N, C-alpha and C positions, 0 to 999 in steps of 0.2 A: 869274357870267355871266348875262346876261338870257335869259329863256326863248325869246324870238324869235330871238336869236343862236344859242342852242343848237340850236333846231329847224332853222334855216337851215344850220348846220354839219353836221347829220346828213343833210340832203337830198342833198348831193353824194356822201356816202359810200354811201348807199343806191343812188343812180343808178349810180355807178361799179361797185359790186359786182354789181348786176343786169346791167349791160352785160357784165362779164367772164364771167358765167354763160352768156350767150347766145353767146359767141365759140366755145365748144366745140361747140355745136350747128351753128354756121355752118360750121366746118371738117369736121364729120361728113358733110356733103352733097357734098363734093368728090369728084372722080374719083380714079382710081389715081395714085399718085406716079410721076413719071418715073424712068427708070433712073439718070440722073445729076442730082443736085441742083446748082443754080448755086452758085458760090462758089469761093473759092481753095483749092486743095489744100495750100497752105503753112500750116503750123501757126502760124508767127509772125504772118502776116497775120490769121489767124482770131483769135488772142489779142489782137492790137492792136485789131481791130474790136470785139471784145467789151468790152475795157477802155474804148474810146472811147464805146461805147453806155452803159456803166455810169456813166462820168463825166458824160456829157450828161444822163442821168436824175438824177444827184445834183445837178447844177447847177440843173436845173429844180425839184427838190425844195427846194433852198436858196432859190431865188427865191420859191417858194410860202410857205416858212416866214417869209421876210422880210415878205411881204404880210400873212400872218396875224398876225404880231407887231405890225405897224403898226396893224392893225384892233384888236387887243387894247389897244394903247397909246391909241388914240382912245376906246375904250369903257371905259377904266379909271375915268373919271369922278372924277378927283381922288384915287383910292386910291393911296397911295404905294407899297405893296407890289406892286400890279398893274402900276404904271408901271415900277418897277424891274425886275420880271420880264420885261416886254415889251422893255425896253431891253437887258437881258442876252441875251434871245433874238435880237434883231437883231444884237447884237455877235457872238454865237457863230455865227450863220448867215453873216455876212459873213466871219468867220474861216474857216469851212468852205468858202465860195465861193473864197476866196483859195487854200486848200489844194487844191481841185479844179483851179483854173487852174494851179497849180504842178505838179500831177500830169500835166495835159495837156501842159505844156511839157516835162516829162521824157520822156513818150511820144513827142512830136514829135522830140526830140533823139535818142532811141534809134532811131527810124525813119530818121533822116537818116544814121546811122552805117552802116546796112547792109541 
């Protein structure tokens, strides 16, 4: 991997980790919590919402992996092993995306039952 690409890949990591460190401080300045928090008291709705959130995040992650693999494919510069690795990464990410869509379909079907 080229040094400039390696450096630019580490910049978002540093930015994201530093942003997450300051979130804790931002929440520390809040006032007291209300007596009742918003949300559904139904455990099924809570679990469904959590699963939907996780699947949405996994879908976003799969899309990011596809973009990164595409960039790696572009920067392979004729190296066959790098090119094959990037192609396999794209294939596996698309398979993961299809699995995520299938899981969302199952969740939607179960929600419609009851």
